[in-house]
N, CA, C and O atoms as a Tinker XYZ file with bonds, in Angstrom:
   488  protein
     1  N   -118.365000   -3.434000  -31.750000    73     2
     2  CA  -117.926000   -1.513000  -31.172000    64     1     3
     3  C   -117.956000   -0.599000  -32.345000    63     2     4     5
     4  O   -117.436000   -0.841000  -33.434000    81     3
     5  N   -118.556000    0.381000  -32.048000    73     3     6
     6  CA  -118.543000    1.389000  -33.602000    64     5     7
     7  C   -117.392000    2.043000  -33.085000    63     6     8     9
     8  O   -117.163000    1.845000  -31.892000    81     7
     9  N   -116.312000    3.067000  -33.966000    73     7    10
    10  CA  -115.453000    4.289000  -33.372000    64     9    11
    11  C   -115.689000    4.821000  -35.184000    63    10    12    13
    12  O   -115.483000    4.405000  -36.324000    81    11
    13  N   -116.389000    6.294000  -34.279000    73    11    14
    14  CA  -116.467000    7.220000  -35.442000    64    13    15
    15  C   -115.482000    8.496000  -35.495000    63    14    16    17
    16  O   -115.091000    9.320000  -34.668000    81    15
    17  N   -115.242000    8.224000  -37.064000    73    15    18
    18  CA  -114.636000    9.950000  -36.696000    64    17    19
    19  C   -115.500000   10.760000  -36.164000    63    18    20    21
    20  O   -116.690000   10.717000  -35.849000    81    19
    21  N   -114.009000   12.069000  -36.104000    73    19    22
    22  CA  -115.152000   13.162000  -35.347000    64    21    23
    23  C   -116.135000   14.374000  -36.732000    63    22    24    25
    24  O   -115.980000   14.880000  -37.844000    81    23
    25  N   -116.708000   14.313000  -36.074000    73    23    26
    26  CA  -118.672000   14.647000  -36.926000    64    25    27
    27  C   -118.858000   16.164000  -36.401000    63    26    28    29
    28  O   -118.843000   16.553000  -35.233000    81    27
    29  N   -119.035000   16.896000  -37.558000    73    27    30
    30  CA  -119.014000   18.474000  -36.977000    64    29    31
    31  C   -120.814000   18.866000  -37.659000    63    30    32    33
    32  O   -121.688000   18.192000  -38.205000    81    31
    33  N   -120.674000   20.297000  -37.241000    73    31    34
    34  CA  -122.077000   20.593000  -37.653000    64    33    35
    35  C   -122.855000   20.555000  -38.911000    63    34    36    37
    36  O   -123.921000   21.162000  -39.005000    81    35
    37  N   -122.322000   19.813000  -39.945000    73    35    38
    38  CA  -122.963000   19.454000  -41.487000    64    37    39
    39  C   -124.360000   19.455000  -41.668000    63    38    40    41
    40  O   -124.739000   18.517000  -40.968000    81    39
    41  N   -125.243000   19.913000  -42.147000    73    39    42
    42  CA  -126.377000   19.881000  -43.259000    64    41    43
    43  C   -125.746000   19.818000  -44.312000    63    42    44    45
    44  O   -124.693000   20.359000  -44.650000    81    43
    45  N   -126.659000   18.896000  -45.013000    73    43    46
    46  CA  -126.217000   18.982000  -46.321000    64    45    47
    47  C   -124.984000   18.551000  -46.663000    63    46    48    49
    48  O   -124.961000   18.705000  -47.885000    81    47
    49  N   -123.935000   18.100000  -46.323000    73    47    50
    50  CA  -122.546000   18.942000  -46.229000    64    49    51
    51  C   -122.024000   19.455000  -45.839000    63    50    52    53
    52  O   -120.798000   19.430000  -45.731000    81    51
    53  N   -123.269000   20.580000  -45.224000    73    51    54
    54  CA  -122.678000   22.565000  -45.386000    64    53    55
    55  C   -122.817000   22.724000  -44.215000    63    54    56    57
    56  O   -123.884000   22.752000  -43.601000    81    55
    57  N   -121.607000   22.858000  -43.744000    73    55    58
    58  CA  -121.203000   23.735000  -42.421000    64    57    59
    59  C   -122.480000   24.685000  -42.205000    63    58    60    61
    60  O   -122.793000   25.673000  -42.870000    81    59
    61  N   -123.380000   23.909000  -40.680000    73    59    62
    62  CA  -123.772000   25.272000  -40.290000    64    61    63
    63  C   -123.513000   26.554000  -39.803000    63    62    64    65
    64  O   -124.048000   27.618000  -40.118000    81    63
    65  N   -122.501000   26.290000  -38.880000    73    63    66
    66  CA  -121.269000   27.455000  -37.836000    64    65    67
    67  C   -120.092000   27.255000  -37.917000    63    66    68    69
    68  O   -119.367000   26.268000  -37.790000    81    67
    69  N   -119.997000   27.972000  -38.075000    73    67    70
    70  CA  -118.254000   28.201000  -37.926000    64    69    71
    71  C   -118.095000   29.126000  -37.032000    63    70    72    73
    72  O   -119.085000   29.505000  -36.406000    81    71
    73  N   -116.217000   29.954000  -36.660000    73    71    74
    74  CA  -116.133000   30.202000  -35.472000    64    73    75
    75  C   -115.343000   29.551000  -34.653000    63    74    76    77
    76  O   -114.777000   28.485000  -34.898000    81    75
    77  N   -115.277000   30.290000  -33.487000    73    75    78
    78  CA  -114.666000   29.895000  -32.347000    64    77    79
    79  C   -115.171000   30.688000  -31.112000    63    78    80    81
    80  O   -115.234000   31.913000  -31.001000    81    79
    81  N   -115.535000   29.692000  -30.160000    73    79    82
    82  CA  -116.138000   30.034000  -28.666000    64    81    83
    83  C   -115.819000   31.325000  -28.152000    63    82    84    85
    84  O   -114.784000   31.849000  -28.564000    81    83
    85  N   -116.778000   32.144000  -27.031000    73    83    86
    86  CA  -115.712000   33.230000  -26.674000    64    85    87
    87  C   -116.470000   33.649000  -25.596000    63    86    88    89
    88  O   -117.620000   33.955000  -25.912000    81    87
    89  N   -116.231000   33.747000  -24.575000    73    87    90
    90  CA  -116.457000   34.293000  -23.042000    64    89    91
    91  C   -118.074000   35.010000  -23.678000    63    90    92    93
    92  O   -119.123000   34.440000  -23.376000    81    91
    93  N   -118.081000   35.529000  -24.037000    73    91    94
    94  CA  -119.470000   36.356000  -24.722000    64    93    95
    95  C   -120.614000   35.754000  -25.239000    63    94    96    97
    96  O   -121.727000   36.262000  -25.375000    81    95
    97  N   -119.990000   33.862000  -25.703000    73    95    98
    98  CA  -120.527000   33.305000  -26.400000    64    97    99
    99  C   -122.157000   32.931000  -26.073000    63    98   100   101
   100  O   -121.903000   31.750000  -25.834000    81    99
   101  N   -123.425000   32.996000  -25.902000    73    99   102
   102  CA  -124.410000   32.184000  -25.918000    64   101   103
   103  C   -124.627000   30.988000  -25.952000    63   102   104   105
   104  O   -125.377000   30.402000  -26.733000    81   103
   105  N   -124.015000   30.561000  -25.143000    73   103   106
   106  CA  -123.556000   28.932000  -24.380000    64   105   107
   107  C   -124.932000   27.973000  -24.618000    63   106   108   109
   108  O   -124.754000   26.765000  -24.778000    81   107
   109  N   -126.271000   28.510000  -24.640000    73   107   110
   110  CA  -127.447000   28.144000  -24.677000    64   109   111
   111  C   -127.690000   27.993000  -25.838000    63   110   112   113
   112  O   -127.969000   26.866000  -26.249000    81   111
   113  N   -127.642000   29.400000  -26.930000    73   111   114
   114  CA  -127.861000   29.536000  -28.017000    64   113   115
   115  C   -126.677000   28.258000  -29.399000    63   114   116   117
   116  O   -126.885000   27.947000  -30.572000    81   115
   117  N   -125.888000   28.010000  -28.726000    73   115   118
   118  CA  -125.615000   26.505000  -29.309000    64   117   119
   119  C   -125.520000   25.426000  -29.435000    63   118   120   121
   120  O   -124.663000   24.782000  -30.041000    81   119
   121  N   -126.681000   24.998000  -28.691000    73   119   122
   122  CA  -127.548000   23.877000  -28.474000    64   121   123
   123  C   -128.081000   23.000000  -29.724000    63   122   124   125
   124  O   -128.089000   21.775000  -29.848000    81   123
   125  N   -128.557000   24.076000  -30.672000    73   123   126
   126  CA  -128.861000   22.964000  -31.984000    64   125   127
   127  C   -127.958000   22.985000  -32.669000    63   126   128   129
   128  O   -128.192000   22.566000  -33.803000    81   127
   129  N   -126.551000   23.438000  -32.397000    73   127   130
   130  CA  -125.679000   23.334000  -34.009000    64   129   131
   131  C   -124.738000   21.887000  -32.672000    63   130   132   133
   132  O   -124.468000   20.727000  -32.981000    81   131
   133  N   -124.598000   22.244000  -31.942000    73   131   134
   134  CA  -123.527000   21.305000  -31.239000    64   133   135
   135  C   -124.308000   19.694000  -31.013000    63   134   136   137
   136  O   -123.677000   18.673000  -30.742000    81   135
   137  N   -126.105000   19.787000  -31.233000    73   135   138
   138  CA  -126.587000   18.447000  -31.279000    64   137   139
   139  C   -126.232000   17.887000  -32.479000    63   138   140   141
   140  O   -125.511000   16.894000  -32.579000    81   139
   141  N   -126.927000   18.760000  -33.790000    73   139   142
   142  CA  -126.578000   18.294000  -34.970000    64   141   143
   143  C   -125.183000   17.859000  -35.417000    63   142   144   145
   144  O   -125.041000   17.021000  -36.308000    81   143
   145  N   -124.134000   18.448000  -34.779000    73   143   146
   146  CA  -122.842000   17.254000  -34.912000    64   145   147
   147  C   -122.558000   16.294000  -33.517000    63   146   148   149
   148  O   -121.449000   16.139000  -33.007000    81   147
   149  N   -123.886000   15.669000  -33.011000    73   147   150
   150  CA  -124.265000   14.351000  -32.248000    64   149   151
   151  C   -124.913000   13.671000  -32.835000    63   150   152   153
   152  O   -124.901000   12.448000  -32.976000    81   151
   153  N   -125.844000   14.833000  -33.418000    73   151   154
   154  CA  -126.583000   13.280000  -34.018000    64   153   155
   155  C   -125.814000   12.870000  -35.718000    63   154   156   157
   156  O   -126.383000   11.983000  -36.354000    81   155
   157  N   -124.880000   13.374000  -36.190000    73   155   158
   158  CA  -124.278000   13.130000  -37.642000    64   157   159
   159  C   -123.548000   11.972000  -36.782000    63   158   160   161
   160  O   -123.659000   10.773000  -37.039000    81   159
   161  N   -122.816000   12.488000  -35.769000    73   159   162
   162  CA  -121.910000   10.893000  -34.901000    64   161   163
   163  C   -122.413000    9.602000  -35.159000    63   162   164   165
   164  O   -121.895000    8.596000  -35.644000    81   163
   165  N   -123.981000    9.954000  -34.558000    73   163   166
   166  CA  -124.583000    8.600000  -34.368000    64   165   167
   167  C   -125.209000    7.802000  -35.605000    63   166   168   169
   168  O   -125.604000    6.637000  -35.573000    81   167
   169  N   -125.223000    8.977000  -37.095000    73   167   170
   170  CA  -125.917000    8.677000  -37.906000    64   169   171
   171  C   -124.974000    7.761000  -39.043000    63   170   172   173
   172  O   -125.343000    6.999000  -39.936000    81   171
   173  N   -123.515000    8.209000  -38.574000    73   171   174
   174  CA  -122.303000    7.121000  -39.193000    64   173   175
   175  C   -122.227000    6.039000  -38.523000    63   174   176   177
   176  O   -122.359000    5.011000  -39.188000    81   175
   177  N   -122.016000    5.902000  -37.164000    73   175   178
   178  CA  -122.141000    4.527000  -36.674000    64   177   179
   179  C   -123.299000    3.613000  -37.051000    63   178   180   181
   180  O   -123.312000    2.383000  -37.101000    81   179
   181  N   -124.321000    4.539000  -37.319000    73   179   182
   182  CA  -125.685000    3.813000  -37.280000    64   181   183
   183  C   -125.730000    3.401000  -38.573000    63   182   184   185
   184  O   -126.788000    2.903000  -38.959000    81   183
   185  N   -124.706000    3.509000  -39.424000    73   183   186
   186  CA  -125.092000    3.426000  -40.758000    64   185   187
   187  C   -123.612000    2.450000  -41.302000    63   186   188   189
   188  O   -123.467000    2.021000  -42.447000    81   187
   189  N   -122.764000    2.286000  -40.313000    73   187   190
   190  CA  -122.158000    1.386000  -39.938000    64   189   191
   191  C   -122.304000   -0.834000  -39.443000    63   190   192   193
   192  O   -121.477000   -1.730000  -39.275000    81   191
   193  N   -123.284000   -0.770000  -39.422000    73   191   194
   194  CA  -124.416000   -1.243000  -38.911000    64   193   195
   195  C   -124.966000   -2.458000  -39.780000    63   194   196   197
   196  O   -125.043000   -2.099000  -40.955000    81   195
   197  N   -125.314000   -3.584000  -39.625000    73   195   198
   198  CA  -126.492000   -4.463000  -40.614000    64   197   199
   199  C   -127.327000   -4.132000  -39.834000    63   198   200   201
   200  O   -127.291000   -3.845000  -38.637000    81   199
   201  N   -128.505000   -4.209000  -40.952000    73   199   202
   202  CA  -129.920000   -4.890000  -40.537000    64   201   203
   203  C   -130.511000   -5.063000  -39.032000    63   202   204   205
   204  O   -131.512000   -4.621000  -38.468000    81   203
   205  N   -128.966000   -6.275000  -38.469000    73   203   206
   206  CA  -129.782000   -6.857000  -37.392000    64   205   207
   207  C   -129.007000   -6.203000  -35.959000    63   206   208   209
   208  O   -128.990000   -6.759000  -34.861000    81   207
   209  N   -128.567000   -5.269000  -36.199000    73   207   210
   210  CA  -128.112000   -4.516000  -35.261000    64   209   211
   211  C   -128.444000   -2.897000  -35.150000    63   210   212   213
   212  O   -128.978000   -2.051000  -35.867000    81   211
   213  N   -127.878000   -2.945000  -33.956000    73   211   214
   214  CA  -128.431000   -1.164000  -33.351000    64   213   215
   215  C   -127.054000   -1.184000  -32.365000    63   214   216   217
   216  O   -126.281000   -1.970000  -31.817000    81   215
   217  N   -127.285000    0.076000  -32.523000    73   215   218
   218  CA  -126.621000    1.400000  -31.017000    64   217   219
   219  C   -126.937000    0.871000  -30.067000    63   218   220   221
   220  O   -128.130000    0.616000  -29.900000    81   219
   221  N   -125.850000    0.475000  -28.982000    73   219   222
   222  CA  -126.241000    0.037000  -27.691000    64   221   223
   223  C   -126.052000    0.728000  -26.896000    63   222   224   225
   224  O   -126.975000    1.368000  -26.394000    81   223
   225  N   -124.684000    0.860000  -26.461000    73   223   226
   226  CA  -124.674000    2.263000  -25.920000    64   225   227
   227  C   -123.297000    3.319000  -26.917000    63   226   228   229
   228  O   -122.734000    3.224000  -28.008000    81   227
   229  N   -123.262000    4.499000  -25.446000    73   227   230
   230  CA  -122.344000    5.264000  -26.129000    64   229   231
   231  C   -121.209000    5.184000  -24.949000    63   230   232   233
   232  O   -121.439000    5.606000  -23.815000    81   231
   233  N   -119.993000    4.613000  -25.323000    73   231   234
   234  CA  -118.742000    4.202000  -24.184000    64   233   235
   235  C   -117.983000    5.514000  -23.956000    63   234   236   237
   236  O   -117.479000    5.976000  -22.933000    81   235
   237  N   -118.033000    5.855000  -24.882000    73   235   238
   238  CA  -116.870000    7.456000  -25.381000    64   237   239
   239  C   -117.081000    8.590000  -26.346000    63   238   240   241
   240  O   -117.431000    8.667000  -27.524000    81   239
   241  N   -116.690000    9.556000  -25.281000    73   239   242
   242  CA  -117.027000   10.496000  -26.171000    64   241   243
   243  C   -116.274000   12.114000  -26.159000    63   242   244   245
   244  O   -116.291000   12.878000  -25.194000    81   243
   245  N   -115.886000   12.274000  -26.964000    73   243   246
   246  CA  -114.862000   13.021000  -27.478000    64   245   247
   247  C   -115.411000   14.600000  -28.240000    63   246   248   249
   248  O   -115.324000   14.796000  -29.452000    81   247
   249  N   -115.977000   15.627000  -27.242000    73   247   250
   250  CA  -116.375000   16.757000  -27.789000    64   249   251
   251  C   -114.688000   17.350000  -27.868000    63   250   252   253
   252  O   -113.888000   17.079000  -26.973000    81   251
   253  N   -114.275000   18.280000  -29.214000    73   251   254
   254  CA  -113.196000   19.374000  -29.258000    64   253   255
   255  C   -114.568000   20.110000  -29.944000    63   254   256   257
   256  O   -115.599000   19.846000  -30.562000    81   255
   257  N   -113.396000   21.812000  -29.065000    73   255   258
   258  CA  -114.627000   22.922000  -29.241000    64   257   259
   259  C   -113.654000   24.043000  -29.458000    63   258   260   261
   260  O   -112.988000   24.677000  -28.639000    81   259
   261  N   -113.729000   24.123000  -30.639000    73   259   262
   262  CA  -113.242000   25.649000  -31.175000    64   261   263
   263  C   -112.662000   27.166000  -29.909000    63   262   264   265
   264  O   -113.595000   27.921000  -29.636000    81   263
   265  N   -112.054000   27.326000  -29.614000    73   263   266
   266  CA  -112.753000   27.915000  -27.982000    64   265   267
   267  C   -111.219000   29.125000  -28.046000    63   266   268   269
   268  O   -110.074000   28.677000  -28.106000    81   267
   269  N   -111.466000   30.354000  -28.022000    73   267   270
   270  CA  -110.737000   31.571000  -27.657000    64   269   271
   271  C   -108.978000   31.067000  -26.291000    63   270   272   273
   272  O   -108.939000   29.839000  -26.353000    81   271
   273  N   -108.289000   31.347000  -25.719000    73   271   274
   274  CA  -107.706000   30.710000  -24.831000    64   273   275
   275  C   -108.185000   31.313000  -23.858000    63   274   276   277
   276  O   -107.931000   30.529000  -22.944000    81   275
   277  N   -108.803000   32.326000  -23.327000    73   275   278
   278  CA  -109.395000   32.394000  -21.627000    64   277   279
   279  C   -110.666000   31.843000  -22.219000    63   278   280   281
   280  O   -111.404000   32.712000  -21.755000    81   279
   281  N   -111.462000   31.075000  -22.877000    73   279   282
   282  CA  -112.875000   30.490000  -22.586000    64   281   283
   283  C   -112.425000   29.058000  -21.456000    63   282   284   285
   284  O   -111.356000   28.477000  -21.271000    81   283
   285  N   -113.276000   28.946000  -21.093000    73   283   286
   286  CA  -113.498000   27.646000  -19.544000    64   285   287
   287  C   -115.012000   27.218000  -19.702000    63   286   288   289
   288  O   -115.404000   27.040000  -18.548000    81   287
   289  N   -115.831000   27.021000  -20.395000    73   287   290
   290  CA  -116.632000   26.534000  -20.492000    64   289   291
   291  C   -117.214000   24.802000  -21.154000    63   290   292   293
   292  O   -118.306000   24.235000  -21.177000    81   291
   293  N   -116.102000   24.514000  -21.525000    73   291   294
   294  CA  -115.723000   23.926000  -22.436000    64   293   295
   295  C   -117.047000   22.283000  -21.893000    63   294   296   297
   296  O   -117.570000   21.941000  -22.954000    81   295
   297  N   -117.316000   21.837000  -21.318000    73   295   298
   298  CA  -118.368000   20.729000  -20.456000    64   297   299
   299  C   -119.317000   21.799000  -20.154000    63   298   300   301
   300  O   -120.025000   21.522000  -19.186000    81   299
   301  N   -119.544000   22.913000  -20.678000    73   299   302
   302  CA  -120.971000   23.460000  -21.108000    64   301   303
   303  C   -121.427000   22.641000  -22.511000    63   302   304   305
   304  O   -122.377000   21.924000  -22.826000    81   303
   305  N   -120.585000   22.994000  -22.972000    73   303   306
   306  CA  -120.963000   23.135000  -24.598000    64   305   307
   307  C   -120.747000   21.479000  -24.169000    63   306   308   309
   308  O   -121.839000   21.216000  -23.664000    81   307
   309  N   -120.237000   20.708000  -24.128000    73   307   310
   310  CA  -120.399000   19.107000  -24.220000    64   309   311
   311  C   -121.390000   18.820000  -23.910000    63   310   312   313
   312  O   -121.769000   17.809000  -24.500000    81   311
   313  N   -122.455000   19.427000  -22.858000    73   311   314
   314  CA  -123.648000   19.127000  -21.823000    64   313   315
   315  C   -124.470000   18.757000  -23.053000    63   314   316   317
   316  O   -125.297000   17.848000  -22.980000    81   315
   317  N   -124.223000   19.578000  -24.416000    73   315   318
   318  CA  -125.167000   19.270000  -24.884000    64   317   319
   319  C   -125.473000   18.106000  -25.486000    63   318   320   321
   320  O   -126.421000   17.382000  -25.184000    81   319
   321  N   -124.747000   17.934000  -26.262000    73   319   322
   322  CA  -124.114000   16.049000  -26.919000    64   321   323
   323  C   -124.469000   15.582000  -25.869000    63   322   324   325
   324  O   -125.514000   14.935000  -25.805000    81   323
   325  N   -123.790000   15.768000  -24.939000    73   323   326
   326  CA  -123.954000   14.313000  -24.020000    64   325   327
   327  C   -126.290000   14.897000  -23.679000    63   326   328   329
   328  O   -126.657000   13.784000  -23.302000    81   327
   329  N   -126.849000   15.272000  -23.660000    73   327   330
   330  CA  -128.298000   15.292000  -23.907000    64   329   331
   331  C   -129.100000   14.689000  -24.735000    63   330   332   333
   332  O   -130.128000   14.025000  -24.605000    81   331
   333  N   -128.068000   15.240000  -26.136000    73   331   334
   334  CA  -129.054000   14.649000  -27.159000    64   333   335
   335  C   -128.375000   12.927000  -27.185000    63   334   336   337
   336  O   -129.180000   12.489000  -28.007000    81   335
   337  N   -127.722000   12.042000  -26.944000    73   335   338
   338  CA  -127.119000   11.353000  -26.926000    64   337   339
   339  C   -128.356000   10.278000  -25.703000    63   338   340   341
   340  O   -128.855000    9.162000  -25.849000    81   339
   341  N   -128.429000   11.078000  -24.821000    73   339   342
   342  CA  -129.617000   10.326000  -23.054000    64   341   343
   343  C   -130.642000   10.471000  -23.744000    63   342   344   345
   344  O   -131.260000    9.410000  -23.659000    81   343
   345  N   -131.463000   11.544000  -24.714000    73   343   346
   346  CA  -132.297000   11.375000  -25.677000    64   345   347
   347  C   -132.590000   10.340000  -26.065000    63   346   348   349
   348  O   -133.562000    9.632000  -25.800000    81   347
   349  N   -131.292000   10.120000  -27.081000    73   347   350
   350  CA  -131.789000    9.092000  -28.134000    64   349   351
   351  C   -131.547000    7.760000  -27.486000    63   350   352   353
   352  O   -132.416000    6.968000  -27.852000    81   351
   353  N   -130.474000    7.093000  -26.454000    73   351   354
   354  CA  -130.492000    6.554000  -26.291000    64   353   355
   355  C   -130.845000    6.099000  -24.664000    63   354   356   357
   356  O   -130.521000    4.936000  -24.428000    81   355
   357  N   -131.403000    6.774000  -23.618000    73   355   358
   358  CA  -131.480000    6.615000  -22.324000    64   357   359
   359  C   -130.239000    6.380000  -21.650000    63   358   360   361
   360  O   -129.117000    6.326000  -22.155000    81   359
   361  N   -130.496000    6.277000  -20.718000    73   359   362
   362  CA  -128.591000    6.244000  -19.933000    64   361   363
   363  C   -127.435000    5.878000  -20.551000    63   362   364   365
   364  O   -126.345000    6.444000  -20.478000    81   363
   365  N   -127.978000    4.074000  -21.682000    73   363   366
   366  CA  -126.799000    4.278000  -22.167000    64   365   367
   367  C   -126.147000    5.242000  -23.081000    63   366   368   369
   368  O   -125.067000    5.098000  -23.653000    81   367
   369  N   -126.883000    6.150000  -23.130000    73   367   370
   370  CA  -126.305000    7.269000  -24.172000    64   369   371
   371  C   -125.568000    8.062000  -23.176000    63   370   372   373
   372  O   -125.379000    9.196000  -23.617000    81   371
   373  N   -125.096000    7.898000  -22.039000    73   371   374
   374  CA  -123.828000    8.420000  -21.679000    64   373   375
   375  C   -122.521000    7.685000  -21.086000    63   374   376   377
   376  O   -122.690000    6.967000  -20.101000    81   375
   377  N   -121.329000    7.811000  -21.584000    73   375   378
   378  CA  -120.161000    7.470000  -21.372000    64   377   379
   379  C   -119.249000    8.123000  -20.835000    63   378   380   381
   380  O   -119.421000    9.290000  -20.483000    81   379
   381  N   -118.074000    7.453000  -20.673000    73   379   382
   382  CA  -117.173000    8.354000  -20.867000    64   381   383
   383  C   -117.041000    9.267000  -21.166000    63   382   384   385
   384  O   -117.662000    9.074000  -22.212000    81   383
   385  N   -116.565000   10.961000  -21.290000    73   383   386
   386  CA  -116.938000   12.009000  -22.213000    64   385   387
   387  C   -115.877000   13.144000  -21.416000    63   386   388   389
   388  O   -115.867000   13.331000  -20.199000    81   387
   389  N   -115.242000   13.648000  -22.144000    73   387   390
   390  CA  -113.582000   14.261000  -22.672000    64   389   391
   391  C   -114.379000   15.880000  -23.699000    63   390   392   393
   392  O   -115.087000   15.980000  -24.701000    81   391
   393  N   -113.751000   16.858000  -22.738000    73   391   394
   394  CA  -114.527000   18.361000  -23.695000    64   393   395
   395  C   -112.680000   18.545000  -23.899000    63   394   396   397
   396  O   -111.918000   18.440000  -22.938000    81   395
   397  N   -112.194000   18.837000  -25.362000    73   395   398
   398  CA  -110.986000   19.768000  -25.407000    64   397   399
   399  C   -111.077000   20.641000  -26.038000    63   398   400   401
   400  O   -111.805000   20.511000  -27.022000    81   399
   401  N   -110.381000   22.010000  -25.809000    73   399   402
   402  CA  -110.830000   22.873000  -26.174000    64   401   403
   403  C   -109.556000   23.346000  -27.028000    63   402   404   405
   404  O   -108.560000   23.703000  -26.400000    81   403
   405  N   -109.544000   23.361000  -28.153000    73   403   406
   406  CA  -108.644000   23.666000  -29.763000    64   405   407
   407  C   -108.794000   25.113000  -30.131000    63   406   408   409
   408  O   -109.725000   25.891000  -29.926000    81   407
   409  N   -107.406000   25.305000  -30.845000    73   407   410
   410  CA  -107.501000   26.667000  -31.621000    64   409   411
   411  C   -108.512000   27.027000  -33.022000    63   410   412   413
   412  O   -109.140000   27.956000  -33.532000    81   411
   413  N   -108.169000   25.577000  -33.226000    73   411   414
   414  CA  -108.993000   25.809000  -34.616000    64   413   415
   415  C   -109.302000   23.929000  -34.780000    63   414   416   417
   416  O   -108.764000   22.945000  -34.274000    81   415
   417  N   -110.402000   24.121000  -35.719000    73   415   418
   418  CA  -111.420000   22.503000  -36.253000    64   417   419
   419  C   -111.271000   23.311000  -37.969000    63   418   420   421
   420  O   -111.047000   24.451000  -38.376000    81   419
   421  N   -111.675000   21.333000  -38.881000    73   419   422
   422  CA  -111.213000   21.512000  -40.035000    64   421   423
   423  C   -112.433000   22.682000  -40.424000    63   422   424   425
   424  O   -113.188000   23.215000  -39.610000    81   423
   425  N   -112.404000   22.843000  -41.461000    73   423   426
   426  CA  -113.391000   23.698000  -41.864000    64   425   427
   427  C   -113.695000   24.639000  -41.318000    63   426   428   429
   428  O   -114.580000   25.351000  -41.793000    81   427
   429  N   -112.991000   24.999000  -39.995000    73   427   430
   430  CA  -113.734000   26.455000  -39.089000    64   429   431
   431  C   -114.746000   26.014000  -38.584000    63   430   432   433
   432  O   -115.671000   26.826000  -38.615000    81   431
   433  N   -115.027000   24.868000  -38.028000    73   431   434
   434  CA  -116.301000   24.204000  -37.532000    64   433   435
   435  C   -115.798000   24.948000  -35.639000    63   434   436   437
   436  O   -114.736000   25.446000  -35.264000    81   435
   437  N   -116.817000   24.754000  -35.043000    73   435   438
   438  CA  -116.968000   24.962000  -34.087000    64   437   439
   439  C   -117.139000   24.638000  -33.109000    63   438   440   441
   440  O   -117.212000   25.270000  -32.055000    81   439
   441  N   -117.258000   23.211000  -33.412000    73   439   442
   442  CA  -117.799000   21.562000  -32.424000    64   441   443
   443  C   -117.566000   20.861000  -33.402000    63   442   444   445
   444  O   -117.877000   21.032000  -34.581000    81   443
   445  N   -116.887000   19.879000  -32.806000    73   443   446
   446  CA  -116.573000   18.251000  -33.642000    64   445   447
   447  C   -116.385000   17.334000  -32.942000    63   446   448   449
   448  O   -115.399000   17.478000  -32.219000    81   447
   449  N   -117.014000   16.248000  -32.810000    73   447   450
   450  CA  -117.808000   14.861000  -31.909000    64   449   451
   451  C   -117.015000   14.228000  -32.344000    63   450   452   453
   452  O   -116.443000   14.487000  -33.402000    81   451
   453  N   -116.726000   12.941000  -31.407000    73   451   454
   454  CA  -116.043000   11.612000  -31.400000    64   453   455
   455  C   -116.415000   10.718000  -31.174000    63   454   456   457
   456  O   -115.351000   10.142000  -30.952000    81   455
   457  N   -117.585000    9.571000  -30.926000    73   455   458
   458  CA  -117.439000    9.008000  -30.372000    64   457   459
   459  C   -117.231000    6.872000  -30.445000    63   458   460   461
   460  O   -117.292000    6.201000  -31.476000    81   459
   461  N   -116.930000    6.191000  -28.615000    73   459   462
   462  CA  -117.177000    5.283000  -29.273000    64   461   463
   463  C   -118.865000    4.004000  -28.433000    63   462   464   465
   464  O   -119.458000    3.848000  -27.365000    81   463
   465  N   -118.871000    3.543000  -29.633000    73   463   466
   466  CA  -120.215000    2.852000  -29.127000    64   465   467
   467  C   -120.262000    1.214000  -29.151000    63   466   468   469
   468  O   -119.999000    0.344000  -29.981000    81   467
   469  N   -120.592000    1.243000  -28.206000    73   467   470
   470  CA  -121.145000   -0.667000  -28.654000    64   469   471
   471  C   -122.302000   -1.439000  -29.368000    63   470   472   473
   472  O   -123.406000   -0.906000  -29.483000    81   471
   473  N   -122.131000   -2.299000  -29.697000    73   471   474
   474  CA  -123.148000   -2.693000  -30.524000    64   473   475
   475  C   -124.349000   -3.763000  -30.564000    63   474   476   477
   476  O   -123.825000   -4.827000  -30.891000    81   475
   477  N   -125.425000   -3.908000  -30.417000    73   475   478
   478  CA  -125.936000   -4.955000  -30.170000    64   477   479
   479  C   -127.143000   -5.527000  -31.461000    63   478   480   481
   480  O   -127.487000   -5.011000  -32.525000    81   479
   481  N   -127.641000   -7.108000  -30.615000    73   479   482
   482  CA  -128.475000   -7.305000  -32.129000    64   481   483
   483  C   -129.540000   -7.383000  -32.098000    63   482   484   485
   484  O   -129.830000   -8.110000  -31.149000    81   483
   485  N   -130.440000   -7.032000  -32.628000    73   483   486
   486  CA  -131.713000   -6.615000  -32.673000    64   485   487
   487  C   -132.191000   -8.478000  -31.565000    63   486   488
   488  O   -133.355000   -8.730000  -31.254000    81   487
């Protein structure tokens, strides 16, 4: 098994989006941002493997969403991450999931994704 730390939407070490989700936020417009955080989580997990191993499945994913107090669409944000893992791993990319609203995240990131994955040998 592989456990990752929470990964944010960083490209070349720089956060691509910061802030807080509010009810007037374009939830479809954040797809790329959420997918970047998911991609970073999967990349970190893969870096922990040997040459003969691969990520087999996502057991659990936690999506932390920086959100205003009245925001209630956390699961729609997490859907983008679920869809990304499904594209990468098929049915095995879908595991248990939690979407959690928080007041803030490190560096003012809008989203942070942590995964637990199983490993298989090639």
